[in-house]
N, C-alpha and C positions, 0 to 999 in steps of 0.2 A: 583504914582506907575507905572512902565514900564510895557507894555503889556506883555513882556516875563516873568517878575516876577510874574504877575497875573496868567499866564498860568502854570508856575511851581508849584505855591501854589494850584491851582486847581487840577493838576495831583497827587501831594503828598496827597490831601485831598481824592481822589477817589481810590487811589492804594488799601487801605485795603478792600474796597468793591469789587474791581476787583479780588483780590486774594481768597476773600471768595466765590465769584461766580464761579471761576474756579475749586474751590475744593468742591462745593456744594454736599451735600449727596443726594442719591436716596432712596425713601421710598420702600424698598423691601418688606413691609408688603403687598403691592398693587400688585394684579396678573398682572396688566398691564405691569409691569417691569420685567415679568418672560416670556421669549419666550416659554419656556416649563416648565411645573408644573403639578404635579399630580392632583392639583385640577381644572385643566381646560383641556378641549380638544384642542389639538394642534397637528401638523404634525409629532411630535416625537411618537405619539401614533400609528401610521399607521403601518401596517404589510404587507409585499410584498405578491402577490399572489403566491399561493402554499404553504404557511407557514400559520400554526395556532398557536394561542397563547398557549403555552404548559402549563402543570400544575407544571412547574418547582418550587420546594418549596423554596430553600435559596432566601433571598430577601437582596438586596443592594440598596444603592442610586448612581446614575450616576450623577455627577456634570460635565455638558457638556458646553464647551466654543467654540463657532462657529467662523469660519474664517471671513475674511474681506469681508463685503458686502457693504462697503462705498467707491465708487471709481467713482463718476462723474468727468468728465473732467474739469468742471467749479466749481472746488471746491471753496467754500466761507469761509471754516473754517476747522480746522485740525481734529475735532472730530465730529462723527455723532450725530444728534439729537435723542434722544430716542423715539420721536414720529414721526420721518420721516417714513411715510407710505411705500414709495418706497423701503428704505433700509430694513425695517422690513419685507416686503413682499420678498425681496430677501433672507433674512435670513431663513424665515419660509418655503417658497417654494423649497429653495435649501437645505441648511445645515441642518435644522431639519428634513426634510422628507428623505433625501437620506444618512444622516450621523448619527444624533442623535437617529433615529428610529432603528438603528443597535443595540441598547442597552436596548430596552424596554422590553426583555425577562428576564433580570436579576434583573429588579428592577424599582424603580421610577426615572424618568428622571427630572432633574432640569437643566435649562439653562437661566441664568440671562441676560437680555438685558443690554448692557453696552456701554457707549460712545465710541465705537471703533475708532481707529486712521484710517484716510484716507489711502488707499493704498500707496499713495506717500511717507509715512514715510520710506519705504524700499529702496527708490532710491534717495530721495532728499539730497541735499548738506546742507540744512539747518538743521543740526544735533540738535541744541538746541531745535527747535521747534518740530522736530520729537520725541525726548526723553520726551519733556513735553506733547505731545499728547498721546503716549504710557503709560506715567505715569498716566495720567487722566483716560484712559481705565482700566489700572489695579487697580486704587484706587476704581472704581466702582465695580470690580470683587471681591476685598477684601471685601467691604461692603456687597455685596450679600453673599459671602460665610460665613461671620460671622453671619449674619442673619440666614442663612440656618442651621449653626451649632447649634445656640441657640434655633430655633424654629421648625425645621422640621426633623432634623437627628435622634434624639433619640437613639443614641448609635449605629446605623446600620453600617455595612461595607460600604466603599466608593470606587467607581471607578471614576477616573478622566479621562475624555475623551476630546480630543480637535484636532483642526486642524488649521494649518498656523498661523495667528495672535493669534488665541486661544491657540495655543501650546506655543507660546512665553509666553503668560500671564500665561498659566498652569505651566510652568517651575518655574516662580517666585512664583506661589502659593505653589508649593511643597516645595520650599526653605524656605518659610516664615512660613508654618503651618504643614509640615510633617516631613521634612528631619531630624531634630534633636529634635523632640517632641514625646510624647506618641501617638500622632495621627497618626503616621505611622503605628502603630499596627491595625488600622483599614482600612489602604489602601490595597485593594485587588490588584490592578493593575492600572498604569497610562499609557494611550495612548496619547502620545504626538507627533502627526503625521503632517508631512508637514513643519517641521521647523527643521533646525540643532540644536541638543540639546548636548553640550559638556558633556562628562562623567564627567569633573572635576567640573561642575556646583553644585554638591551634595557632601555632606560630608558622609552620611550613606546610602542614597538610591542608588541602583545599577541598571544596566541594567538586564533585564530579559534574562537568557541565554537559557531557554527552556521553554515550555509550562507547566512545572512542578513546577515553582517558582510562588510565590505571594509577594505582597508588593514590587514590582520592576517596572521598566519603559520599555516601548516599544516605538520605534520611527523609522520612516523611510521616505524617500522622493523618489518618484516614477518617473523613466525615462524609454524610450525606450532603449533596449539593444543596446550597441554601443555609447551611449551618453558619450563624454569624454571631457567635458570643464574643463580646469584646476581649474577654480573658484569653480567648483562643487566638483571635486573628490580629491582634494589635500588640505583638511582642515588643519588649522594651529594647530588644537588640536584635541584629540581623540573625536569621536562622538558616541553617543549611536545609533546604527543601528540594527534594527531587520527585519527578513524575516517574513512577516506576513501570510505566508502559512506554513512554517515549525516551525515558532517560534523560530528558531535557530539564533545564531549570527555568524555562520560559513559562508563561501562562497559557499556551496553546493548549486548547482542549483536543484530546485525542480522539480518534474514530473508533467505533465498536470493532472494526476490522482489525485494529492494532493490538487488541487485548488477545495475548496468547492463550490465557486460561486461568482459572482459579480451582481450588481443590476445597471441597466441603466435607461432610461427614461420610459421604460415600466413598471418598478416597479415589475417585475416577477422573483421570484426566482427559476423557474423551467427551464429557457431557457439558462442560461449562466453559466454552470458548466464546470469545467476542460478546462477552456479557457487560463490559464495564467501559465507560468513557470516564477519563481522569483529567483533572485540571488543578494546578496550583493557584491557590485563592490568597491574595493579599501577602504573598511572599512568606506564608506562615503554615498553611495547612493545605491538605489535598482534598479536594472535593471530587466525589464520584456520584454517578447515578445509583438508585437503589438496584442492586442486581437481583434478578428473578431466578428463582430455583424453587423446587418443591418444599413448601413450608415457609418461604421467605416472608410471606404476610404476616407471620407471627413475629417477626423481628421489628420491634417498633422504634427502637433507639436509632438516633441519627449519628451516633458515634460508632465507628466501625474499628475501634481500636483492637478487639480480639482478632480481627480479620486483616490486619495490617500486612501480614506476609502471605497467608494462604489465598486472599483474594487475588493476589498477583504471583502466585505460586509458579507457574509456567514461565512467566515473564522474568522472574528472578533467576529461575533455574537456567534459562538460557542466557541471561545476562552474565552471570557468573562464569558460564563457560566461554562466552565471547571475550570477556575482559581477560580471562586467564590465557586464551589463545594469543591476544594482544600482548600480554605481559612476556610470554615466551619470545614473540617475535622481537 
């Protein structure tokens, strides 16, 4: 038998095992596979200085999908290892602390660890590999969500919160589990932040037009006022775009007095209020003034993607509470 033939037979023999490995399940009954969970102490439990945990009565579940924290330059694989300590630390000390904690007043925060796709998937020319990496990440999220529904939710209202890669996966989650099912009746609101969300992605779910609506979607991407890149401001299709200060979809520019406050590295809720004016530009992106704080002059980029949530931390915190009250009424 020729060597080539032997190799082909060997490859065919192991292909089924490779497929199973790539689609392997994660045991979400184990707390180690939850970055945030009510049964463990984690950074999503932290409360900024100046705030106290209120006696807010209505209770919801927050299913939070964190952004990309897997971006080493010497990438050896397309998807992160769930037990990669460095990646998990970036997730926990960054996204859970400064983003997921925004929602801990309205209920229990659940954030599954998932085999997130490497940052390269959004720029690579290897589209097939990128799609497979994103599909694997989403498959983990589906498993986690199904386990959560069966074992944890117990019929409580649900808030979906997400950022960047997490928002892409959250869009798919809404399509598969909420959009045309009875589960949408338990959806308080979905925050799909930091990723362009087409309005046409959903059959029944719609954009939130004001803070007076529930079971709807909010989304935005933040840039410094004046940012005018064609690839950003001229989408090929209508996007869901929300002003996270006014919670409107109009192009009205908000006043500084309307901004409830942002959270930066000092994690202090008392220092950074009334700092931002926001305006929807060209039905595509959110424009803001450059916020001023100690050391802000060092930030030269006009892309505020990293601050999509914490720039409006107190605005979002209050909005989630307001919509949950409406939901119960």
